[in-house]
N, C-alpha and C positions, 0 to 999 in steps of 0.2 A: 778522094773519089772525084774524078772529073765529070763533066757534063755527059759525055758519051757513056760512061759507066753508070751514071744515074739513070739515063734513059733505058739502057739495057736491063737494069734491075727492075725498073717499073714495067717494062715489057714482060719480064718473067713473072712479076706480081700479077699482071692482068691474066696471063695464061694460067697461072696457078689458081686464081679465083674461078676461072672457067673450067678447071679440071683438065687442062690440055698439056700439062707438063709430063714428059716421059719420066721413067724411073731414074734414068741416069741424070737428067736435069734436076729432078727433085733432090737426089743425093748431093749433087754439086751445089745446089742452092742452100741446102741444109748446112753443108760444110762452110760455105762462105759466110752465112749468118752467124755461125758459131765463132768465127775468127775475126770478123770485121764489125766493130761497133757502129761505124758510120752506116754500113749497109743495113744492120739491124734496125737502126733508127729510121732510115728512110722506108724500109719495108714495112715497119710497124705503122708509120704514118699513113702509108697507102692502104693497108688493111683496115686501119682505124676509120679512115674517111669512107672506105667502101661500106663498112658496117654501119656507120652513122647514116649514110645516104639510103641504104636499104631500109633502115628503121624509119627515117623521115621521108616519106614519099613526096611531101610537099616541096622539100628542098631539092629533091631529084628533079621534079617537074620544073621548078624555077630555073635550075641550071641548064636543063635541056632546051628551054625557050630563050635563054640569054643569047643575044646577037654576038657576044664575044666568045661564046663557047664553041670550040671545034666540034666536028661531027664524030665524037668518040663518046664513050660512056661517061656519065657525069663523074663517077668516082675517079676515073682515070684522069679526067681533066683537073680535078682538085689535087690529086696526088702529084701529077707532073708539074703543076704550078708550084706545089710545095717543094718539089725537087729543084726546080729552077731557082727558087729562093733559098736553097740550101737549108731547109728546115730540118732540125734534128730533134729527136725524142729519145730519152734514156729508157731502155727496156724495150723488149720486143716479144711478140707472140708469133710463133710459126706453127701452122697446122700442117703436119705431114701425115697423110692418112688419117686426118681428123684428130691429131694429137698436138698439144701445144709445144712450142719451142722449148727444148730442154736446156737448162742452165746449170745443172749440178749433177753429181753422181753420189749415190749412197755407197761409199767405198767399204764400210765395215759396219757390221751389226752383231754385237756380242750380248748374249743373254737377253735379247730384245723381245718385248711384248708391246704391241701397238693397239691403239683404240682411236677410232674416229678420224683416221688419216685420209686425206683426199689423194695422196700420192702412193705409188708403189713402195713397198717396204722390204723387198727382196734385196739382199746384198748384191751390189753391182748394178742396180736399176738406175736408169737415167731419170732425172727429176725435172719436171716443168714447174712453173709457179704453182704453189699450193701449200697444203698444211701437212705436217708430220706431228703426230701425237704419240709420244713415247711414254709408256707407263712402267717399263722395267728395262734395265740394261743400259748399254752405251752404244751410240750410233755415231758414225763419222760421215759428214757430208763434205765433199770437195767440189767447190764452185768452179765454173769454167775460167774464172779470173785467176785461179790459183789459191784463193782463200780456202781455208779449211776450218770447220767447226765441229766440235765433239759435243753431241747432245747427251746430257746425263739425266736419266729418268728420276722423277717424273718431269717431263718438259714438253712444251708445245712450241714448235718453230714454224713460221710461215716463210717459205721460200718466195722471194719476190723476183729477183733476177740475179745475174752473175756477180753483182757488186753489192747487193742489199738483201737483208732478211729481217724478220721481226721475231723477237722472243716474246711470246705471249705470257708464258710463265715457266719457271724452272731455271736450270743452269746450263750454260754452254761455256766451252773453252775455245777460243779462236786463235788460229795461227795464220798470220797474213804475210806473205812474201812481198818483195818489192813490186812484182807484177800486179798486185792487187791493192796497192796503196789507195786509201780512200774507201775501202770496204767498210760498210756500216751495218750496225745492228740496232734496230729500234726496239724500245720497250714502251709501256703505257706512258711513262713520264720522262723518258730520256732517249737520246740518240747518241750512240757511241761510234765514233769514226776512228778507224785504225790507220796508222801510218807506218806499217811494217813492223809488226810486233807480235807478242803473244799475251793474251789477257783472258781473264775469266769474268763472266757476267752472270749474275743471278737476278731474277725479277719475279714479281708476283702480279696477279690481276689487279690488285688494289693500288699499284703504283710504287710499292717498295722496290728498291733495286740496290745492287752493290757491284761496283767495278773494281777489279784487282788486276794491276798490270804486272805481268810476270817478266816480260822483256820489252824494251823499246818504249813507245809512246802512243797514247790515245788521246783524243779530244772527246769530252763528255759535255753534251748540251742538254741541260735540264729544260724540259719543254715549257715550264712556267717562268723561265728566265732567259734573257738574251745572252747571258754570260756563257762562255765556253771555257770549261776547265780542262787544262792540260795535265795529264797524269803520266809519270814515268815509272820505270821499274821499281817495284816495291811499294808504290803508292796505291791507295784505295780511295774510292768515293762511295760512301755508304749513306743511303737515304731510307732509313727505317728497316732495312733488311735484317741486320744482325739483331737488333732489339726485338723484333717480332719473332725471330727464331729462338733466341736465347730465353725469352720469356713469353712463350706461346699462351694465347688466351683460349680458354675452353670454348668450344663451339656450342651455340644455343640448342642445336638439334642433336647433340650427342646422345647416344644410346645409354640407358642406365647400365651401371656396372653390375654384372651378375655375380661377381666374386665378392661375397659379403664377408664381413669380419668374423662372423661366428659360424661359417659354413665350411665343411669338408665335403666335397662332391664324390658320390659313389659312381665310379666309371664302369662298373661291371667287371666280371671276371676276377674279382678279388682286388681290383685296382681302386685306389682312392686318390683324390686330387686335392692338394693344398696350394693355395696361392699366397703371394706375399701380402695379400689383404687380410689373411686369416690371423686372428690373435695378435701376437707380437711380431708378425712378419714385417719386413721393411725392405726398401730398395732405394738406392741413391748412387751417386758417383762423386769422384774427386777430380780436380783439375790442377795440374802443376802450376805453382806460383810462389814467388818469394814473399807475397803478401797474403794475409788472411782472406780466403776467398768466400764468396757467399754460399749459403746453403742451397743444395740442389734437390733436397728431399721432396719438394712439392712438384717437381717437374713431371710431365706426362711420359717422359722417357729418360733412361740413363744413357750417357754417351761414353764411348770407348775409343781411344786413339793412341797410337805410338808415333812420335815424331822426334827424330834426332836432329832435324833441321830447325825446329822451333821448340826448344825444351820446355817452354812455358805452356805448351798446348797438349801435353800428355794427359790422358784421362784413364781412369780405371773404374769399373762398375762394382758395386757391393750389393749383395742380395742375402736376405736371411729368411728362413722359414721357421714357424712355430711348430715344433714336434711334440708338444706337451701331451696331446691326445694319444700319442703312441708310447707313452712311458711304459717300460717293462716288456715291450714287444720287440721282436727282431724283424728286420726287413729282409725279405727274400729277393726283391728286385726293386729298382728305382730308375726314374728318368727325370732329368732336368729339361724343361722346355722354355725356350726364349723366343719372343716374337720380335722380328726385325721391323723397324720403322724407318721411313725417310727422315734424315736429320736436317737436311737443307743447309748443312755447314760443310764447307770445303768442297774439293773437286775430286770426283770419283776417278777421273782419268789419271790422277797422280797417286793412286793407291792400287796395286795389283791385287790379284786374288789373295784374300787375307785369311790368315790362320789365327784363331782365338784359342787361348788356354783358359781352362776353368780350374781354379784352386779351391780347396776346402780349408777353412781356418781351423787349425788344430789347437791353437792356444785359446782355450775357452774363456780365459780371463778377459778377452777382448770382444766377446760376443755381445756385450751390452752397449754397443755403439748406437747412436741415435741418428735418424735421418737428417734432422735439422741441426746436427752438431758435427757432422762429418765434414772434414776439410783436408787439404793437402798437408796441413800441419798436425792434424789429429785424425788418424784413421788406423784400423787394425792391420797388423802385419805390414806396416809401411814406415819407411824412413824418408823424410822429405829431401834428404841430401844423398840418397843412395845413387850410385852411377846408373843402374838400370831403372830409370824412373817409371817405366811402364810395367814393372813386375813387382810382386810382393817380396817380403823378406823370406828367404828360403826356409829358415829354421822354424817358422811359425805356420807353415801351410803344407798341404799335400796336393800334388798335381793329380787331378781327377780325370782329365782327358782334354781333347782338342776337337774343334770343328772348323769348317771353312765356309767363308762367304765369297762367292765369285765376284769379280769386279763388276760394278754396275747393279748388283742385286740389292734392292732396298725394301723388299717385303718378304713375307713368308715366316718360317720358324726354323729353329735348329734344336735338335734333341741330343742330349748327352746321356749315354747309358753304359753301364758296365760294372764290373766287380769293384773297381776303385771307388765309384760313387756309393754303391751299396755298403761297402765296408766302412767308408767314412761316416755314413749315417748311423751305422751300428755302434760306432765308438762314442756317439754323443751321450753326454751325461747331464746336460743342463737344459734340455728341451729347446735349444736354439741351434740351427745349423747355418753358418755363414759361408757364402761363396764369394770369390773374388774373380771377376772377369777381366782379362787382359788381352790386348791385341799384340801378337808377336811380330806381325808384318809391319815394316816401316813404310813411310810414304816416300815416293820417288821425287817429289818436288814440294816446295813450300806451299802450304794451304791445302794439303791433301784432305780427303774425306774424313769426317768424324762419323763412325758408325753409331747407330742408335737402336735401343731396344725399349719396348713398352714397359711402363711401370704400373703399379696399382692405381696411380692417380690418372691414368689414361682412360677416361670413360669410353666404353664401347670397344676398347682394345683388350687383348688378352695379356695380363701381367705375367711375370715369371711364375711358372708352375712347377711343383714337385709331385710327380706321380709315383706312388709307392704301393708295393704289395707287402703287407705285414702279417705275421702269424702270432 
């Protein structure tokens, strides 16, 4: 931008502040600022100086009395001087009709619920700097630089400008083309700079974070260190994220669990409710591994996943209910209720709408499994070497039904009901009914989401429930 163009832009800035721009001039200025980084920087400097001088009346007065000052408004004098010196400033704010300069577009919003956002949340909305707080679903933001991020709930992102944003907490997947080399995402403890790649980033308010490079290269600068770590495809940088998610600590303010070991709840209308906390009920999961894996029986949720791309990350859920109080009675109807929970593991954008299958264990000799003894090497209706690692052995189970969880959904419940479930319960002879939960839908990329469901160890959350009508 030459001197003449700088002066023309500053003249537009002065007329803009005075409210003297025509509609056509305003639209032309908006378009120029969107496409020209140097123009945005100079315009921002001018408005910034104007705002400071309006706030500091003393400085305005000094400038007006200065013998070197021309007979123009003080803010214009400062701004034009800045232009002559070719001062630049990254980022700009444009107020068109009292709205800030927009720097991104909300291009897609799937199954979204928002809370506390300062920006518009309608699909297609233009976004100025501000905050988006996504509590459910998946949302895609396309920055004017060409960079794109997918927000995976729950997540809070602060849009800064066309080349920068801040992930306050949650997970995003970024896709950065050559036009946006240098696009950065800040977290509490790290800054990730992308050099034309695709990567996933998860972060928490307490500073935990994890970067996973899917393609290309990123630079990670941990804020407590001057070191810049370069990561390439397939590499990760984990600072406390995985450990805190795989071994979650119970919260101090958790609500007491109302599902007591010796309680069956009367739900009215002849319905009674049993949880996995009752009697000899249990819930856990297994994860594929060639080595003996740790017990998951004390976790506040069980996890389920199918992955043909990473065979050691398949998971299946196991649930059992104590039916001893219903010995000698027949079930007229039944429902299995599962509560969905955020798992904070994997990327939801790499798993489409997912179908889950629920199986009933028909081999009652295997009903005696223990939560803290269940593993990939030792689990009911399971062969650690079977080709379909995500499924049970067909001859030992009965398919009871399926349900679906749309992409991005991480809360709510799913209910399975039908004759197959009722008939399975009526064939029980030992007072224990075991269910196996599998995800039939594969991930589309490495590191896809792990679905999670609350267990009886999850204080304040609803564990697996069996609602029955018995006669």
